[in-house]
N, C-alpha and C positions, 0 to 999 in steps of 0.2 A: 343316552340312549336308555330308554325305561326298559332296561332288562336286567334282573338279579343276577348277581353272580358271587362266590365265596370262594376262598383259598385259605388252606392252614386252619389253624385252631383259634377261637375266642368263646367268650361267656355265651350263655344262653341268653342273658338279660345285658341291655345296653347301660353304659356307666356304672358298671359295678366291679367289684374287685376280681383281678384276673391273676392269680398268684403263679409264680414259677415254680417248677417242681423242686428246684434247690432251694426257693425262699426268696422272697421279695415279691415283686408284682411287674406285670407287663405294663406300659403305660398305652393308653388310648388317646387316637387323635383322628376327630372328625375332619375328613375330607370332602369338602364343599362347596357348591356352587351358588353361585348368586343369593350372597348370604346364608340364612338357614332354610332359605326356600327352594332352591333346584336341588339338583341330583346331589346324592353324597354318598360317601362310604365311611365305614368307621376301621380303621387299622389299629393293629395291637402290636408294640415296639419292645424289643429287649431293653433298649434305651430310651431315655427323654428324646423325643425327637427335635429339641429346642435348641440344641448346646451348639453355640456359635463360638468358637474359638478366637478367630480372627477375620478381619474384612482386609484383603491383600490391596488390590486394585481395584479401579473402575474407569470403564473408558467407553465412549460414545460407539456406536454400531448403527447411528441412524442412517438411513439410505440418504445418498445425494442426488437432488431432483435435478433433472435435465430439463422436463418439460412439465409445468404445474399446472396448465389449462391446454387441454390437449384437444384437437379435432381430427387428427390424421391417424388414419388405419395404418398399423404399422404390422411388420414382421421382422421377430428375433430368431437367429438360430443358434439355438439352446446349446447342439451339441458342440459349437465352437467356443462355450465355456471351459476354460483352461481347468483341469482336475486340479485339486490341492490337497495335501496328506491330511490335514485338520479337518474334523467334521464341523466345526462352527465356521472355520476360516472360509471353507468352500461355499458357505450358504450365501448365494448373491440375490438381494431383492431386486426385482425386474418392475413392479406394479404396485402403487402404495395407495391407499387414501386413509380416512380415519377410523375405516372398518377392518381392515385387512393387510396384509402383505404378502405379495404374490411372488413366488421367487424360483430359483434353481440352485441345485447343488450338485457338486461331482467331487466328492471325499474319496481319497484313495485309499485310508486307512480307516480302521476301526477305534471308535471313541474308549479308550480305556483308561486314560491319563487323569481324567476328572469325571466329573458328573455334570449333567446339565439340568436347568428346570427353566422354563419359560413362564413367569408369575405375572404375567400380561394377556398371554394368548393362548387358546388351544391351538394345537397344531394338526396338519393333514399334510401326511408325507405319502406321494404317490411315488411307488418304486417302478421306475421305468427299467433300469439295469440293475442288478445285482441282486444277491440273495445273503440272508444273515439272520441273526436274531436281535430284537428290540429287548432289551433288558431294563426292568422298571422297578420301582420299589413295592409295585403290587402284581409282580410276576412277569414272566417271559412270554414274548410273542414272535414266533417264526415267522420269516417273510421272504416273499421272492417276487420276480416279475409282475407285475400287473397289482400289487396288494395297495390298498389304503391303510395308511395308519392313523388313528385317531386318536392324538396325545391329549387328554383336557390339561388344562394351566394347572400349573404347581406338581405335576408328576415330575420326579426327579429320574431321569433314564442316563444310559449309555447305549451306545448301538454298534454292533458287531456285524462286519461283514465278511462273508467269506470269500470276495473277490476284490480286486483293485478295479475293475473298470463297473464303479457305480454311479448311476443318473438318476436323479431323483426333481421331482417338481412338488413343490411345496407350497403351502398357504398357512399362514397365521393370521387367527381372527380372534377379535375382541370379544365377540360373543359365542355362547357354545355352539358345536355342531350337534344337529339331529337329523335324525331321519324324517322325511316330510311327513306331516301331520294327515295328509290324505290317504297315506298309505296304512293308517293305524285308526284303530277303535279308540273309545273313551279312555280304555285302561292302558292304551300304548303296545298292546299288541298289534304284529302286521296282518293285514287283512288278505284275502284270498286275491286281490287284483295287485297286491303289491311286486314289484319285480324282483324282490328279492324276501327272505324271511329270515327270523332268529336262527335258522340253522347255518346259514351263512357266514355268520360272524365267527372271527378268529378271537376268540378269548383268550385272556392271560392264564399261562400254566407256569408250571415249575417254579414255584415261589423260592426266592434263595432268600436265605436268613443269614445274615453274618452276624457275629457277635464278637465286633471289634473295635478297640479303642485306638485314637491315633490321630493323625491330619488328613483330613478327606476333603479335597477341594472340589466345591461346587460351584460350579460357573452361572448365575442366576441372570437371566434377562429380565429386564423392568425398566419402562419409561425408554427406550432406545440406549438403554445402557447394558453392558455386562459388567454385574460384580463378581468379584472372585471371593467366595467366602469359604472360610475353613471350618468344619463341622469337627467334633471331638469323636463320633463315633460314624462308623460306616450307613450310609443313607439306607441299605438294603438289610435293615434288622426288624422286618414286618413277621411276625410270626402266623398273623391271621388276618382276614379282614373280610367283610361282607358289605353289598351296597350296592349302587347303580352307576356311582361316578369312578370309571376305571378305564384305561387304555384299551383301544380292541382293533382288529384288523378285518378287511374285507375285501375279497376279490373283484377286482373289475370283470372277470372272467365268468364269476357268479351272477352278474346283473342280467336278469333275462328281458331282453327289449320288448315293448309294446309296440305294435304295429297296426296298420288298417287299410281300407280299401284306398284312402288317398294317402297324401303325406301328413305326418303326426308333427305337432309342433314341438319344440326342444322340452318343454316341461314332463313330456314323458318319458326323457331321459334322466330326470331329477333323480341323484342319489343323495345327499345331505343338502339341508338347508341351515341358514342361522337368520339372526334378525337382521343382516345387511345385505346378503347375498346367497345364492345358490350354486352348487355343484354337481354337474350332469355327467353321464358316462356315455359315450357314443360307443356302440358295441356292433359285432357282426351281427347282421339281422336280415331277414326279408324284406324286400322292398312292397310298396304298394301295389296292391292286384287290383284295382279297378281298371278296367283296359283302356282308359285314357290316361291314366295316372302319368305323373312326371314326378319322379323318384327324388329329383336336385330339390332342395329346399327352395322355396319361394323368396323372392326379396322382401327385405322386411326393414322396418326403420326403427333404428335403436333410439327409441323417445326416452325411455327411463332407465336403460341400463348400458353400463360399458359390458363388453362380451369380450371375454378371452378364451382362446382355442388353443390348448395343448395337444399337437399332435404326436400318438405314440406308435401306431404301426398301421399296416394295411393299405388300401386303396381311398385316398382322399377325392372321392368322386366330385365334388362341389367347388373344388380350387385345382389350380395349376401351378405344378412347380412346389409342390409342399412334400416335405421330407420329414424325417422321424425328428423328433426334438425341436421343432419349431413351435413357436409361440406366435399367435396373431391376436390383434387387439382390436376391434371395432367398436369405436366410441360412440356414446350417446350424440345425437343430433345431425347425423347423416346415415342414410340407409346402406344397406349392405346386402351381399346374395351371393350367388353362384358366379363363377369367374366366365367372362366368354366363351360360349359353347359347351359350358358345361351342362346346362339344362338339356340342349339337345342331343348331348352323347347319353344323357343318362335314360332316356326314353326306350323302353324294351328291355331294360337290365331288371334282373329278377332279386339279386342279392348284394349287399355290401360286406367287405371284411375291415372296414376302418375301424380303427381303434383310437379314441381322443376322451381329453377329459376337457369341459367346458365350466369356466366359473363367469357368473354373470353377477356383477355389482350394481347395488342400485344407486350408489355414489359414483362420480367421476374418478378416474386412477390416475395418478401421476405418474411420469415416466423417470426412472432414474437413469443416473449416467451408465451404470452397468448394462442395463437394457440396451441404451444407445450404442455400446460398444459392440453389439451384436445385432443391430438394425440392418437390413439388407438395403435400405433405402430409396426403394421403389415401390414397395407393397401398395402403398394407398394409390397409385396410377394403374393398378393391375386389371380395373374394370373398363378402363377405355378400349374399346375397339380400333 
């Protein structure tokens, strides 16, 4: 996200001496993306951030694929996923390809016993249920129902929940998350027609600085493996940082829908983009106001994309028998659209209260065994009259 932010103390000039009050130096670290070309931040640490004491265990967390080449529309009952105590154990991959992992999580407990870092992928956590605080090496971010949390790869974090009933929809992306280019000018500022602006972002605050030595366990995800690495110093030892690469939050409730006289296509709901997929937010909005408008979406062919919809709340006008936490997959190769009768029912309605998150991938998605355990078994037939 091209937005400058800073916390704590740091020297006026990059790559220069930054002395501790008691003597010695703070240690600078470049935290960047796409080599030295992408967004980056410079952080300053009490201790060297390179001190690995031990590598304990390494184990696979690669998703097990049930359907590798899929043509079937599917519905997964997400709230049937059983909660688990541990944050990482609770994360279950549902749909995967070479670009991303789309999953669900229902953690009951806060992540306090270890730290976590995804070395391969940026993470987007959508908070469906729960409230708490994301704690990171670059500052803390409070979160609640409806918040997106964007966590760039390499960020070391813990997550604290104030609740036990926590439900998360998440996406791991092997290319960075950005806000859509068409919302921004050439300098990266959000334009007047953008459905949100810089004021809506929840930026890191409350920088924690721990001057502690010992054994600090960090679980690092890399190439489908979790590596348990012991650091010699507390990973939250940053005294200051500045730059453009950092975690942030955004509430789906701050997305301002774009409407028109006739039905608008899904790109008007776009919230984030990567090189390989887009994320859209379907929010409460007024329907189309042409006197002959059909509020229900028109049938459309999935020629280039697999479409994933995660249903959050409200009235899902275009479908029948949809509940909170459901995930639908409409794969490329076959058309889809409103359920039988939904088009007719929508005529004359003035607004919708639906709330949903959509992920459209440009590469086909494989379906995991975890997902098939939540499959309703009948969705692909739901357009038959």
